[in-house]
C-alpha positions in Angstrom: -13.0 -38.5 56.1 -12.2 -35.6 58.4 -8.5 -35.3 59.1 -6.7 -32.5 61.2 -3.5 -30.7 60.3 -1.1 -27.8 61.3 -1.8 -24.5 60.1 0.3 -24.2 56.8 3.8 -22.7 57.2 4.1 -18.9 56.2 6.1 -19.9 53.1 3.4 -21.8 51.6 1.0 -19.0 51.4 0.8 -17.8 48.1 2.3 -13.7 49.1 4.8 -16.0 51.3 8.4 -14.6 50.4 11.6 -17.1 50.8 13.9 -19.1 48.9 12.5 -21.8 46.5 14.2 -24.8 48.2 13.0 -23.7 51.7 9.4 -23.7 50.2 10.3 -27.1 48.4 11.3 -28.6 51.7 7.9 -26.9 53.4 5.9 -28.4 50.7 7.5 -31.7 51.0 6.8 -32.0 54.9 3.1 -30.9 54.5 2.2 -33.2 51.8 3.8 -35.9 54.1 1.7 -34.9 57.2 -1.2 -34.8 54.9 -0.6 -38.3 53.4 0.0 -39.9 56.9 -3.1 -38.5 58.5 -5.1 -39.7 55.3 -3.6 -43.4 55.6 -4.4 -43.3 59.6 -7.9 -42.6 58.5 -7.8 -45.9 56.3 -9.6 -43.9 53.7 -10.2 -44.9 50.3 -11.5 -43.0 47.5 -15.2 -43.7 46.1 -15.4 -45.3 42.6 -16.6 -42.8 40.0 -17.5 -40.0 42.0 -16.0 -36.6 42.4 -14.5 -35.6 45.5 -14.9 -32.0 47.2 -12.7 -30.7 50.3 -14.0 -28.8 52.7 -11.6 -26.9 54.5 -11.9 -25.3 58.1 -9.0 -22.9 59.1 -8.8 -22.2 62.8 -6.5 -19.5 62.7 -4.0 -18.4 65.5 -5.1 -16.1 68.5 -3.7 -13.1 67.1 -3.3 -11.2 63.8 -5.8 -10.7 61.0 -7.7 -13.6 59.2 -6.3 -14.4 55.9 -8.7 -13.9 52.8 -10.1 -16.9 51.4 -8.1 -17.3 48.1 -4.9 -17.0 49.7 -6.1 -19.8 52.4 -7.1 -22.2 49.5 -3.6 -21.8 47.7 -1.7 -22.4 51.0 -3.2 -25.7 51.3 -1.9 -27.1 47.6 0.6 -29.4 49.4 -2.1 -30.5 51.5 -4.4 -31.4 48.7 -1.4 -33.6 47.2 -0.7 -35.3 50.2 -4.5 -36.6 50.8 -4.7 -37.3 46.7 -1.3 -39.6 47.2 -2.8 -41.5 50.1 -6.2 -41.9 48.2 -4.4 -43.0 44.9 -6.2 -40.2 42.9 -4.9 -37.4 41.1 -5.8 -34.0 42.9 -7.5 -32.5 39.8 -10.4 -34.6 41.0 -11.0 -32.6 43.7 -11.9 -29.0 42.1 -11.9 -25.7 44.1 -11.8 -26.7 47.8 -14.7 -24.9 49.9 -12.5 -22.7 52.4 -14.3 -21.7 55.8 -13.0 -20.0 58.6 -13.8 -21.7 62.7 -12.8 -20.3 65.9 -9.1 -19.1 66.8 -7.1 -21.7 68.6 -3.6 -21.5 70.4 -1.5 -22.6 67.3 -3.6 -22.8 64.6 -5.0 -26.0 62.4 -6.7 -26.7 59.5 -9.7 -29.6 59.4 -9.8 -30.9 56.1 -13.2 -33.0 55.1 -13.2 -35.1 51.9 -16.8 -35.4 50.8 -18.0 -37.5 47.7 -20.2 -36.0 45.3 
């Protein structure tokens, strides 16, 4: 399963600053987007297999590239939404593999869920 989602909001990044309720609202929104995208793929979790996430960040045209640790932390809401859609606990995903692709106009994240 491969889904494409918007670039995570700045407040969701580990170094993001802001009021906790703004962060909660952004996380809830991002979780819903991930769930809807996973449901649109009609994906199902394979039985008895571990799941891994391969996440490719396509950053915005300007600005520095984020480091892999912060990028992995920024997609926690996306992980929760995908796990919700698949009907599994997000602890089954393990540590995501973070890659960086070409830059694009608004930025995006492509998440691939692989079994094994």
